[in-house]
PDB file with one MODEL, atoms N, CA, C and O in Angstrom:
MODEL        1
ATOM      1  N   ARG A   1       5.003 -28.997 -23.312  1.00  0.00           N
ATOM      2  CA  ARG A   1       3.718 -28.456 -23.750  1.00  0.00           C
ATOM      3  C   ARG A   1       3.145 -27.545 -22.680  1.00  0.00           C
ATOM      4  O   ARG A   1       3.211 -27.831 -21.485  1.00  0.00           O
ATOM      5  N   THR A   2       2.593 -26.466 -23.135  1.00  0.00           N
ATOM      6  CA  THR A   2       1.923 -25.543 -22.226  1.00  0.00           C
ATOM      7  C   THR A   2       0.427 -25.845 -22.199  1.00  0.00           C
ATOM      8  O   THR A   2      -0.081 -26.599 -23.029  1.00  0.00           O
ATOM      9  N   ALA A   3      -0.262 -25.250 -21.241  1.00  0.00           N
ATOM     10  CA  ALA A   3      -1.717 -25.431 -21.164  1.00  0.00           C
ATOM     11  C   ALA A   3      -2.383 -24.892 -22.421  1.00  0.00           C
ATOM     12  O   ALA A   3      -3.330 -25.492 -22.929  1.00  0.00           O
ATOM     13  N   ALA A   4      -1.892 -23.762 -22.924  1.00  0.00           N
ATOM     14  CA  ALA A   4      -2.487 -23.179 -24.129  1.00  0.00           C
ATOM     15  C   ALA A   4      -2.327 -24.098 -25.332  1.00  0.00           C
ATOM     16  O   ALA A   4      -3.240 -24.210 -26.151  1.00  0.00           O
ATOM     17  N   VAL A   5      -1.192 -24.750 -25.446  1.00  0.00           N
ATOM     18  CA  VAL A   5      -0.967 -25.678 -26.557  1.00  0.00           C
ATOM     19  C   VAL A   5      -1.861 -26.905 -26.389  1.00  0.00           C
ATOM     20  O   VAL A   5      -2.463 -27.371 -27.357  1.00  0.00           O
ATOM     21  N   ALA A   6      -1.948 -27.419 -25.186  1.00  0.00           N
ATOM     22  CA  ALA A   6      -2.769 -28.607 -24.933  1.00  0.00           C
ATOM     23  C   ALA A   6      -4.253 -28.332 -25.169  1.00  0.00           C
ATOM     24  O   ALA A   6      -4.968 -29.181 -25.701  1.00  0.00           O
ATOM     25  N   LEU A   7      -4.712 -27.153 -24.774  1.00  0.00           N
ATOM     26  CA  LEU A   7      -6.136 -26.829 -24.899  1.00  0.00           C
ATOM     27  C   LEU A   7      -6.510 -26.348 -26.297  1.00  0.00           C
ATOM     28  O   LEU A   7      -7.642 -26.545 -26.739  1.00  0.00           O
ATOM     29  N   GLY A   8      -5.588 -25.732 -26.980  1.00  0.00           N
ATOM     30  CA  GLY A   8      -5.909 -25.085 -28.246  1.00  0.00           C
ATOM     31  C   GLY A   8      -6.360 -23.653 -27.968  1.00  0.00           C
ATOM     32  O   GLY A   8      -6.715 -23.311 -26.841  1.00  0.00           O
ATOM     33  N   GLU A   9      -6.340 -22.823 -29.010  1.00  0.00           N
ATOM     34  CA  GLU A   9      -6.577 -21.393 -28.808  1.00  0.00           C
ATOM     35  C   GLU A   9      -7.949 -21.088 -28.220  1.00  0.00           C
ATOM     36  O   GLU A   9      -8.036 -20.346 -27.242  1.00  0.00           O
ATOM     37  N   LYS A  10      -9.011 -21.629 -28.777  1.00  0.00           N
ATOM     38  CA  LYS A  10     -10.367 -21.288 -28.316  1.00  0.00           C
ATOM     39  C   LYS A  10     -10.614 -21.749 -26.881  1.00  0.00           C
ATOM     40  O   LYS A  10     -11.132 -20.990 -26.063  1.00  0.00           O
ATOM     41  N   ARG A  11     -10.244 -22.988 -26.576  1.00  0.00           N
ATOM     42  CA  ARG A  11     -10.461 -23.472 -25.203  1.00  0.00           C
ATOM     43  C   ARG A  11      -9.542 -22.775 -24.214  1.00  0.00           C
ATOM     44  O   ARG A  11      -9.925 -22.569 -23.062  1.00  0.00           O
ATOM     45  N   ALA A  12      -8.339 -22.409 -24.637  1.00  0.00           N
ATOM     46  CA  ALA A  12      -7.438 -21.663 -23.760  1.00  0.00           C
ATOM     47  C   ALA A  12      -8.025 -20.287 -23.455  1.00  0.00           C
ATOM     48  O   ALA A  12      -7.925 -19.810 -22.325  1.00  0.00           O
ATOM     49  N   LEU A  13      -8.634 -19.647 -24.447  1.00  0.00           N
ATOM     50  CA  LEU A  13      -9.275 -18.356 -24.204  1.00  0.00           C
ATOM     51  C   LEU A  13     -10.435 -18.485 -23.217  1.00  0.00           C
ATOM     52  O   LEU A  13     -10.631 -17.604 -22.379  1.00  0.00           O
ATOM     53  N   LEU A  14     -11.198 -19.560 -23.305  1.00  0.00           N
ATOM     54  CA  LEU A  14     -12.274 -19.783 -22.336  1.00  0.00           C
ATOM     55  C   LEU A  14     -11.714 -20.011 -20.934  1.00  0.00           C
ATOM     56  O   LEU A  14     -12.278 -19.535 -19.948  1.00  0.00           O
ATOM     57  N   PHE A  15     -10.618 -20.733 -20.852  1.00  0.00           N
ATOM     58  CA  PHE A  15      -9.951 -20.972 -19.572  1.00  0.00           C
ATOM     59  C   PHE A  15      -9.467 -19.651 -18.971  1.00  0.00           C
ATOM     60  O   PHE A  15      -9.665 -19.387 -17.785  1.00  0.00           O
ATOM     61  N   VAL A  16      -8.836 -18.835 -19.801  1.00  0.00           N
ATOM     62  CA  VAL A  16      -8.348 -17.530 -19.366  1.00  0.00           C
ATOM     63  C   VAL A  16      -9.519 -16.636 -18.966  1.00  0.00           C
ATOM     64  O   VAL A  16      -9.452 -15.943 -17.951  1.00  0.00           O
ATOM     65  N   LEU A  17     -10.579 -16.648 -19.750  1.00  0.00           N
ATOM     66  CA  LEU A  17     -11.763 -15.854 -19.449  1.00  0.00           C
ATOM     67  C   LEU A  17     -12.324 -16.219 -18.074  1.00  0.00           C
ATOM     68  O   LEU A  17     -12.658 -15.335 -17.285  1.00  0.00           O
ATOM     69  N   ALA A  18     -12.426 -17.493 -17.790  1.00  0.00           N
ATOM     70  CA  ALA A  18     -12.944 -17.933 -16.488  1.00  0.00           C
ATOM     71  C   ALA A  18     -12.031 -17.492 -15.346  1.00  0.00           C
ATOM     72  O   ALA A  18     -12.508 -16.996 -14.325  1.00  0.00           O
ATOM     73  N   ASN A  19     -10.734 -17.667 -15.513  1.00  0.00           N
ATOM     74  CA  ASN A  19      -9.793 -17.296 -14.451  1.00  0.00           C
ATOM     75  C   ASN A  19      -9.717 -15.789 -14.245  1.00  0.00           C
ATOM     76  O   ASN A  19      -9.708 -15.324 -13.106  1.00  0.00           O
ATOM     77  N   TRP A  20      -9.662 -15.029 -15.316  1.00  0.00           N
ATOM     78  CA  TRP A  20      -9.600 -13.569 -15.182  1.00  0.00           C
ATOM     79  C   TRP A  20     -10.912 -12.999 -14.649  1.00  0.00           C
ATOM     80  O   TRP A  20     -10.907 -11.992 -13.941  1.00  0.00           O
ATOM     81  N   SER A  21     -12.032 -13.634 -14.983  1.00  0.00           N
ATOM     82  CA  SER A  21     -13.316 -13.191 -14.428  1.00  0.00           C
ATOM     83  C   SER A  21     -13.336 -13.403 -12.925  1.00  0.00           C
ATOM     84  O   SER A  21     -13.765 -12.526 -12.175  1.00  0.00           O
ATOM     85  N   ALA A  22     -12.876 -14.556 -12.487  1.00  0.00           N
ATOM     86  CA  ALA A  22     -12.821 -14.834 -11.047  1.00  0.00           C
ATOM     87  C   ALA A  22     -11.878 -13.858 -10.353  1.00  0.00           C
ATOM     88  O   ALA A  22     -12.199 -13.350  -9.279  1.00  0.00           O
ATOM     89  N   ALA A  23     -10.732 -13.592 -10.944  1.00  0.00           N
ATOM     90  CA  ALA A  23      -9.780 -12.655 -10.349  1.00  0.00           C
ATOM     91  C   ALA A  23     -10.361 -11.245 -10.282  1.00  0.00           C
ATOM     92  O   ALA A  23     -10.174 -10.545  -9.287  1.00  0.00           O
ATOM     93  N   ALA A  24     -11.063 -10.825 -11.333  1.00  0.00           N
ATOM     94  CA  ALA A  24     -11.672  -9.493 -11.346  1.00  0.00           C
ATOM     95  C   ALA A  24     -12.748  -9.382 -10.271  1.00  0.00           C
ATOM     96  O   ALA A  24     -12.836  -8.366  -9.582  1.00  0.00           O
ATOM     97  N   LEU A  25     -13.560 -10.413 -10.125  1.00  0.00           N
ATOM     98  CA  LEU A  25     -14.598 -10.399  -9.086  1.00  0.00           C
ATOM     99  C   LEU A  25     -13.983 -10.359  -7.690  1.00  0.00           C
ATOM    100  O   LEU A  25     -14.492  -9.668  -6.808  1.00  0.00           O
ATOM    101  N   LEU A  26     -12.911 -11.084  -7.489  1.00  0.00           N
ATOM    102  CA  LEU A  26     -12.213 -11.024  -6.198  1.00  0.00           C
ATOM    103  C   LEU A  26     -11.618  -9.641  -5.952  1.00  0.00           C
ATOM    104  O   LEU A  26     -11.670  -9.132  -4.833  1.00  0.00           O
ATOM    105  N   ALA A  27     -11.057  -9.037  -6.989  1.00  0.00           N
ATOM    106  CA  ALA A  27     -10.474  -7.696  -6.856  1.00  0.00           C
ATOM    107  C   ALA A  27     -11.549  -6.680  -6.517  1.00  0.00           C
ATOM    108  O   ALA A  27     -11.354  -5.833  -5.646  1.00  0.00           O
ATOM    109  N   ILE A  28     -12.672  -6.759  -7.196  1.00  0.00           N
ATOM    110  CA  ILE A  28     -13.766  -5.825  -6.928  1.00  0.00           C
ATOM    111  C   ILE A  28     -14.335  -6.064  -5.540  1.00  0.00           C
ATOM    112  O   ILE A  28     -14.641  -5.114  -4.820  1.00  0.00           O
ATOM    113  N   GLY A  29     -14.477  -7.319  -5.165  1.00  0.00           N
ATOM    114  CA  GLY A  29     -15.004  -7.644  -3.842  1.00  0.00           C
ATOM    115  C   GLY A  29     -14.110  -7.187  -2.711  1.00  0.00           C
ATOM    116  O   GLY A  29     -14.599  -6.774  -1.659  1.00  0.00           O
ATOM    117  N   SER A  30     -12.819  -7.253  -2.910  1.00  0.00           N
ATOM    118  CA  SER A  30     -11.909  -6.887  -1.821  1.00  0.00           C
ATOM    119  C   SER A  30     -11.450  -5.436  -1.884  1.00  0.00           C
ATOM    120  O   SER A  30     -11.150  -4.844  -0.847  1.00  0.00           O
ATOM    121  N   LEU A  31     -11.390  -4.850  -3.079  1.00  0.00           N
ATOM    122  CA  LEU A  31     -10.871  -3.490  -3.223  1.00  0.00           C
ATOM    123  C   LEU A  31     -11.941  -2.461  -3.566  1.00  0.00           C
ATOM    124  O   LEU A  31     -11.685  -1.258  -3.518  1.00  0.00           O
ATOM    125  N   GLY A  32     -13.114  -2.918  -3.905  1.00  0.00           N
ATOM    126  CA  GLY A  32     -14.172  -1.993  -4.293  1.00  0.00           C
ATOM    127  C   GLY A  32     -13.905  -1.415  -5.673  1.00  0.00           C
ATOM    128  O   GLY A  32     -13.494  -2.130  -6.586  1.00  0.00           O
ATOM    129  N   ALA A  33     -14.144  -0.112  -5.819  1.00  0.00           N
ATOM    130  CA  ALA A  33     -14.050   0.546  -7.125  1.00  0.00           C
ATOM    131  C   ALA A  33     -12.667   0.434  -7.746  1.00  0.00           C
ATOM    132  O   ALA A  33     -12.552   0.407  -8.971  1.00  0.00           O
ATOM    133  N   ILE A  34     -11.630   0.368  -6.950  1.00  0.00           N
ATOM    134  CA  ILE A  34     -10.280   0.268  -7.509  1.00  0.00           C
ATOM    135  C   ILE A  34     -10.088  -1.060  -8.253  1.00  0.00           C
ATOM    136  O   ILE A  34      -9.193  -1.175  -9.092  1.00  0.00           O
ATOM    137  N   GLY A  35     -10.906  -2.044  -7.957  1.00  0.00           N
ATOM    138  CA  GLY A  35     -10.827  -3.326  -8.644  1.00  0.00           C
ATOM    139  C   GLY A  35     -11.512  -3.356  -9.997  1.00  0.00           C
ATOM    140  O   GLY A  35     -11.330  -4.304 -10.761  1.00  0.00           O
ATOM    141  N   LEU A  36     -12.302  -2.328 -10.307  1.00  0.00           N
ATOM    142  CA  LEU A  36     -13.046  -2.311 -11.572  1.00  0.00           C
ATOM    143  C   LEU A  36     -12.175  -2.395 -12.828  1.00  0.00           C
ATOM    144  O   LEU A  36     -12.567  -3.071 -13.779  1.00  0.00           O
ATOM    145  N   PRO A  37     -11.016  -1.742 -12.875  1.00  0.00           N
ATOM    146  CA  PRO A  37     -10.193  -1.894 -14.088  1.00  0.00           C
ATOM    147  C   PRO A  37      -9.784  -3.332 -14.380  1.00  0.00           C
ATOM    148  O   PRO A  37      -9.417  -3.647 -15.512  1.00  0.00           O
ATOM    149  N   ALA A  38      -9.839  -4.198 -13.394  1.00  0.00           N
ATOM    150  CA  ALA A  38      -9.500  -5.605 -13.624  1.00  0.00           C
ATOM    151  C   ALA A  38     -10.477  -6.273 -14.587  1.00  0.00           C
ATOM    152  O   ALA A  38     -10.177  -7.333 -15.136  1.00  0.00           O
ATOM    153  N   LEU A  39     -11.636  -5.663 -14.796  1.00  0.00           N
ATOM    154  CA  LEU A  39     -12.611  -6.227 -15.733  1.00  0.00           C
ATOM    155  C   LEU A  39     -12.136  -6.159 -17.183  1.00  0.00           C
ATOM    156  O   LEU A  39     -12.683  -6.847 -18.045  1.00  0.00           O
ATOM    157  N   VAL A  40     -11.133  -5.343 -17.457  1.00  0.00           N
ATOM    158  CA  VAL A  40     -10.630  -5.240 -18.821  1.00  0.00           C
ATOM    159  C   VAL A  40      -9.985  -6.562 -19.269  1.00  0.00           C
ATOM    160  O   VAL A  40     -10.025  -6.895 -20.453  1.00  0.00           O
ATOM    161  N   TYR A  41      -9.399  -7.306 -18.346  1.00  0.00           N
ATOM    162  CA  TYR A  41      -8.736  -8.563 -18.713  1.00  0.00           C
ATOM    163  C   TYR A  41      -9.714  -9.619 -19.231  1.00  0.00           C
ATOM    164  O   TYR A  41      -9.482 -10.162 -20.311  1.00  0.00           O
ATOM    165  N   PRO A  42     -10.809  -9.941 -18.503  1.00  0.00           N
ATOM    166  CA  PRO A  42     -11.748 -10.904 -19.089  1.00  0.00           C
ATOM    167  C   PRO A  42     -12.423 -10.366 -20.349  1.00  0.00           C
ATOM    168  O   PRO A  42     -12.790 -11.139 -21.234  1.00  0.00           O
ATOM    169  N   LEU A  43     -12.590  -9.043 -20.433  1.00  0.00           N
ATOM    170  CA  LEU A  43     -13.179  -8.460 -21.631  1.00  0.00           C
ATOM    171  C   LEU A  43     -12.281  -8.718 -22.848  1.00  0.00           C
ATOM    172  O   LEU A  43     -12.777  -9.028 -23.931  1.00  0.00           O
ATOM    173  N   ILE A  44     -10.987  -8.593 -22.670  1.00  0.00           N
ATOM    174  CA  ILE A  44     -10.044  -8.868 -23.766  1.00  0.00           C
ATOM    175  C   ILE A  44     -10.164 -10.328 -24.210  1.00  0.00           C
ATOM    176  O   ILE A  44     -10.210 -10.614 -25.406  1.00  0.00           O
ATOM    177  N   ALA A  45     -10.214 -11.245 -23.246  1.00  0.00           N
ATOM    178  CA  ALA A  45     -10.335 -12.663 -23.591  1.00  0.00           C
ATOM    179  C   ALA A  45     -11.645 -12.938 -24.328  1.00  0.00           C
ATOM    180  O   ALA A  45     -11.676 -13.729 -25.270  1.00  0.00           O
ATOM    181  N   LEU A  46     -12.719 -12.288 -23.901  1.00  0.00           N
ATOM    182  CA  LEU A  46     -14.009 -12.468 -24.555  1.00  0.00           C
ATOM    183  C   LEU A  46     -13.983 -11.942 -25.986  1.00  0.00           C
ATOM    184  O   LEU A  46     -14.483 -12.600 -26.898  1.00  0.00           O
ATOM    185  N   VAL A  47     -13.406 -10.768 -26.185  1.00  0.00           N
ATOM    186  CA  VAL A  47     -13.306 -10.195 -27.529  1.00  0.00           C
ATOM    187  C   VAL A  47     -12.460 -11.094 -28.424  1.00  0.00           C
ATOM    188  O   VAL A  47     -12.822 -11.346 -29.573  1.00  0.00           O
ATOM    189  N   LEU A  48     -11.341 -11.576 -27.905  1.00  0.00           N
ATOM    190  CA  LEU A  48     -10.493 -12.470 -28.699  1.00  0.00           C
ATOM    191  C   LEU A  48     -11.207 -13.772 -29.041  1.00  0.00           C
ATOM    192  O   LEU A  48     -11.033 -14.305 -30.137  1.00  0.00           O
ATOM    193  N   TYR A  49     -11.996 -14.278 -28.125  1.00  0.00           N
ATOM    194  CA  TYR A  49     -12.733 -15.516 -28.362  1.00  0.00           C
ATOM    195  C   TYR A  49     -13.772 -15.339 -29.473  1.00  0.00           C
ATOM    196  O   TYR A  49     -13.963 -16.224 -30.306  1.00  0.00           O
ATOM    197  N   GLN A  50     -14.435 -14.184 -29.470  1.00  0.00           N
ATOM    198  CA  GLN A  50     -15.544 -13.973 -30.399  1.00  0.00           C
ATOM    199  C   GLN A  50     -15.145 -13.325 -31.723  1.00  0.00           C
ATOM    200  O   GLN A  50     -15.907 -13.384 -32.688  1.00  0.00           O
ATOM    201  N   SER A  51     -13.979 -12.717 -31.784  1.00  0.00           N
ATOM    202  CA  SER A  51     -13.615 -11.927 -32.956  1.00  0.00           C
ATOM    203  C   SER A  51     -12.597 -12.646 -33.837  1.00  0.00           C
ATOM    204  O   SER A  51     -11.628 -13.238 -33.362  1.00  0.00           O
ATOM    205  N   ALA A  52     -12.858 -12.570 -35.126  1.00  0.00           N
ATOM    206  CA  ALA A  52     -11.870 -13.071 -36.080  1.00  0.00           C
ATOM    207  C   ALA A  52     -10.912 -11.952 -36.478  1.00  0.00           C
ATOM    208  O   ALA A  52      -9.881 -12.203 -37.101  1.00  0.00           O
ATOM    209  N   ARG A  53     -11.255 -10.718 -36.117  1.00  0.00           N
ATOM    210  CA  ARG A  53     -10.447  -9.550 -36.512  1.00  0.00           C
ATOM    211  C   ARG A  53      -9.175  -9.432 -35.688  1.00  0.00           C
ATOM    212  O   ARG A  53      -8.136  -9.041 -36.219  1.00  0.00           O
ATOM    213  N   TRP A  54      -9.232  -9.757 -34.417  1.00  0.00           N
ATOM    214  CA  TRP A  54      -8.091  -9.601 -33.508  1.00  0.00           C
ATOM    215  C   TRP A  54      -7.394 -10.937 -33.321  1.00  0.00           C
ATOM    216  O   TRP A  54      -8.042 -11.980 -33.239  1.00  0.00           O
ATOM    217  N   SER A  55      -6.075 -10.900 -33.256  1.00  0.00           N
ATOM    218  CA  SER A  55      -5.323 -12.136 -33.019  1.00  0.00           C
ATOM    219  C   SER A  55      -4.672 -12.079 -31.637  1.00  0.00           C
ATOM    220  O   SER A  55      -4.312 -11.010 -31.144  1.00  0.00           O
ATOM    221  N   VAL A  56      -4.534 -13.237 -31.037  1.00  0.00           N
ATOM    222  CA  VAL A  56      -3.885 -13.328 -29.732  1.00  0.00           C
ATOM    223  C   VAL A  56      -2.457 -12.812 -29.829  1.00  0.00           C
ATOM    224  O   VAL A  56      -1.981 -12.133 -28.920  1.00  0.00           O
ATOM    225  N   ALA A  57      -1.777 -13.123 -30.908  1.00  0.00           N
ATOM    226  CA  ALA A  57      -0.381 -12.712 -31.076  1.00  0.00           C
ATOM    227  C   ALA A  57      -0.239 -11.192 -31.083  1.00  0.00           C
ATOM    228  O   ALA A  57       0.727 -10.663 -30.534  1.00  0.00           O
ATOM    229  N   ALA A  58      -1.169 -10.494 -31.686  1.00  0.00           N
ATOM    230  CA  ALA A  58      -1.092  -9.028 -31.733  1.00  0.00           C
ATOM    231  C   ALA A  58      -1.424  -8.416 -30.378  1.00  0.00           C
ATOM    232  O   ALA A  58      -0.736  -7.505 -29.917  1.00  0.00           O
ATOM    233  N   VAL A  59      -2.462  -8.910 -29.751  1.00  0.00           N
ATOM    234  CA  VAL A  59      -2.920  -8.347 -28.471  1.00  0.00           C
ATOM    235  C   VAL A  59      -1.948  -8.667 -27.338  1.00  0.00           C
ATOM    236  O   VAL A  59      -1.844  -7.908 -26.375  1.00  0.00           O
ATOM    237  N   TYR A  60      -1.253  -9.763 -27.449  1.00  0.00           N
ATOM    238  CA  TYR A  60      -0.300 -10.187 -26.417  1.00  0.00           C
ATOM    239  C   TYR A  60       0.691  -9.083 -26.072  1.00  0.00           C
ATOM    240  O   TYR A  60       1.061  -8.930 -24.908  1.00  0.00           O
ATOM    241  N   TRP A  61       1.122  -8.320 -27.056  1.00  0.00           N
ATOM    242  CA  TRP A  61       2.137  -7.286 -26.841  1.00  0.00           C
ATOM    243  C   TRP A  61       1.587  -6.030 -26.187  1.00  0.00           C
ATOM    244  O   TRP A  61       2.359  -5.138 -25.836  1.00  0.00           O
ATOM    245  N   TRP A  62       0.273  -5.934 -26.015  1.00  0.00           N
ATOM    246  CA  TRP A  62      -0.332  -4.814 -25.290  1.00  0.00           C
ATOM    247  C   TRP A  62      -0.254  -5.003 -23.785  1.00  0.00           C
ATOM    248  O   TRP A  62      -0.315  -4.027 -23.038  1.00  0.00           O
ATOM    249  N   PHE A  63      -0.121  -6.230 -23.331  1.00  0.00           N
ATOM    250  CA  PHE A  63      -0.227  -6.522 -21.900  1.00  0.00           C
ATOM    251  C   PHE A  63       0.796  -5.823 -21.015  1.00  0.00           C
ATOM    252  O   PHE A  63       0.415  -5.383 -19.930  1.00  0.00           O
ATOM    253  N   PRO A  64       2.062  -5.688 -21.391  1.00  0.00           N
ATOM    254  CA  PRO A  64       2.969  -4.937 -20.519  1.00  0.00           C
ATOM    255  C   PRO A  64       2.500  -3.497 -20.296  1.00  0.00           C
ATOM    256  O   PRO A  64       2.607  -2.972 -19.188  1.00  0.00           O
ATOM    257  N   TYR A  65       1.989  -2.871 -21.335  1.00  0.00           N
ATOM    258  CA  TYR A  65       1.494  -1.496 -21.217  1.00  0.00           C
ATOM    259  C   TYR A  65       0.212  -1.444 -20.389  1.00  0.00           C
ATOM    260  O   TYR A  65       0.042  -0.564 -19.546  1.00  0.00           O
ATOM    261  N   LEU A  66      -0.672  -2.383 -20.636  1.00  0.00           N
ATOM    262  CA  LEU A  66      -1.920  -2.445 -19.875  1.00  0.00           C
ATOM    263  C   LEU A  66      -1.645  -2.707 -18.397  1.00  0.00           C
ATOM    264  O   LEU A  66      -2.223  -2.055 -17.528  1.00  0.00           O
ATOM    265  N   ASN A  67      -0.768  -3.656 -18.117  1.00  0.00           N
ATOM    266  CA  ASN A  67      -0.423  -3.952 -16.723  1.00  0.00           C
ATOM    267  C   ASN A  67       0.215  -2.752 -16.037  1.00  0.00           C
ATOM    268  O   ASN A  67      -0.082  -2.470 -14.876  1.00  0.00           O
ATOM    269  N   ALA A  68       1.091  -2.042 -16.747  1.00  0.00           N
ATOM    270  CA  ALA A  68       1.727  -0.857 -16.180  1.00  0.00           C
ATOM    271  C   ALA A  68       0.688   0.223 -15.891  1.00  0.00           C
ATOM    272  O   ALA A  68       0.730   0.854 -14.835  1.00  0.00           O
ATOM    273  N   LEU A  69      -0.232   0.437 -16.807  1.00  0.00           N
ATOM    274  CA  LEU A  69      -1.261   1.458 -16.616  1.00  0.00           C
ATOM    275  C   LEU A  69      -2.175   1.128 -15.442  1.00  0.00           C
ATOM    276  O   LEU A  69      -2.437   1.987 -14.600  1.00  0.00           O
ATOM    277  N   ILE A  70      -2.652  -0.087 -15.381  1.00  0.00           N
ATOM    278  CA  ILE A  70      -3.550  -0.472 -14.295  1.00  0.00           C
ATOM    279  C   ILE A  70      -2.809  -0.474 -12.957  1.00  0.00           C
ATOM    280  O   ILE A  70      -3.367  -0.057 -11.942  1.00  0.00           O
ATOM    281  N   GLY A  71      -1.579  -0.933 -12.948  1.00  0.00           N
ATOM    282  CA  GLY A  71      -0.780  -0.877 -11.724  1.00  0.00           C
ATOM    283  C   GLY A  71      -0.538   0.543 -11.265  1.00  0.00           C
ATOM    284  O   GLY A  71      -0.596   0.826 -10.069  1.00  0.00           O
ATOM    285  N   PHE A  72      -0.264   1.448 -12.208  1.00  0.00           N
ATOM    286  CA  PHE A  72      -0.060   2.852 -11.877  1.00  0.00           C
ATOM    287  C   PHE A  72      -1.334   3.457 -11.294  1.00  0.00           C
ATOM    288  O   PHE A  72      -1.284   4.161 -10.286  1.00  0.00           O
ATOM    289  N   LEU A  73      -2.472   3.186 -11.926  1.00  0.00           N
ATOM    290  CA  LEU A  73      -3.745   3.724 -11.419  1.00  0.00           C
ATOM    291  C   LEU A  73      -4.047   3.194 -10.014  1.00  0.00           C
ATOM    292  O   LEU A  73      -4.509   3.941  -9.152  1.00  0.00           O
ATOM    293  N   ALA A  74      -3.788   1.924  -9.791  1.00  0.00           N
ATOM    294  CA  ALA A  74      -4.001   1.357  -8.452  1.00  0.00           C
ATOM    295  C   ALA A  74      -3.071   2.000  -7.438  1.00  0.00           C
ATOM    296  O   ALA A  74      -3.492   2.306  -6.323  1.00  0.00           O
ATOM    297  N   PHE A  75      -1.829   2.209  -7.801  1.00  0.00           N
ATOM    298  CA  PHE A  75      -0.861   2.834  -6.899  1.00  0.00           C
ATOM    299  C   PHE A  75      -1.298   4.249  -6.540  1.00  0.00           C
ATOM    300  O   PHE A  75      -1.295   4.622  -5.367  1.00  0.00           O
ATOM    301  N   VAL A  76      -1.675   5.039  -7.547  1.00  0.00           N
ATOM    302  CA  VAL A  76      -2.090   6.416  -7.294  1.00  0.00           C
ATOM    303  C   VAL A  76      -3.328   6.435  -6.402  1.00  0.00           C
ATOM    304  O   VAL A  76      -3.398   7.215  -5.452  1.00  0.00           O
ATOM    305  N   TYR A  77      -4.296   5.586  -6.702  1.00  0.00           N
ATOM    306  CA  TYR A  77      -5.514   5.537  -5.894  1.00  0.00           C
ATOM    307  C   TYR A  77      -5.212   5.150  -4.451  1.00  0.00           C
ATOM    308  O   TYR A  77      -5.687   5.796  -3.517  1.00  0.00           O
ATOM    309  N   LEU A  78      -4.433   4.109  -4.276  1.00  0.00           N
ATOM    310  CA  LEU A  78      -4.122   3.650  -2.918  1.00  0.00           C
ATOM    311  C   LEU A  78      -3.217   4.625  -2.174  1.00  0.00           C
ATOM    312  O   LEU A  78      -3.346   4.773  -0.959  1.00  0.00           O
ATOM    313  N   ALA A  79      -2.304   5.293  -2.878  1.00  0.00           N
ATOM    314  CA  ALA A  79      -1.444   6.294  -2.236  1.00  0.00           C
ATOM    315  C   ALA A  79      -2.271   7.495  -1.790  1.00  0.00           C
ATOM    316  O   ALA A  79      -2.034   8.043  -0.713  1.00  0.00           O
ATOM    317  N   ALA A  80      -3.229   7.905  -2.600  1.00  0.00           N
ATOM    318  CA  ALA A  80      -4.083   9.042  -2.250  1.00  0.00           C
ATOM    319  C   ALA A  80      -5.031   8.696  -1.104  1.00  0.00           C
ATOM    320  O   ALA A  80      -5.394   9.562  -0.308  1.00  0.00           O
ATOM    321  N   ALA A  81      -5.428   7.433  -1.024  1.00  0.00           N
ATOM    322  CA  ALA A  81      -6.371   7.010   0.017  1.00  0.00           C
ATOM    323  C   ALA A  81      -5.709   6.848   1.375  1.00  0.00           C
ATOM    324  O   ALA A  81      -6.391   6.843   2.400  1.00  0.00           O
ATOM    325  N   SER A  82      -4.387   6.715   1.395  1.00  0.00           N
ATOM    326  CA  SER A  82      -3.732   6.490   2.684  1.00  0.00           C
ATOM    327  C   SER A  82      -3.195   7.761   3.301  1.00  0.00           C
ATOM    328  O   SER A  82      -2.618   7.724   4.388  1.00  0.00           O
TER     329      SER A  82
ENDMDL
END
């Protein structure tokens, strides 16, 4: 059993929301403006928690693209800053 299965979808989304919010705040605190895109992750969890229109299964497949985009933006920003 995974944590998501044990918690159920709604409670797992709240768990993810709390963890991603903490991670985003740490990123912003340590990286400044470059950490701001990290706020998209808790926003996704919040939208999924509140919306009946979006499903976790559909949004799950966006994450590789989202991670690649945010990683690319961070790389470009940090490469330009150094």
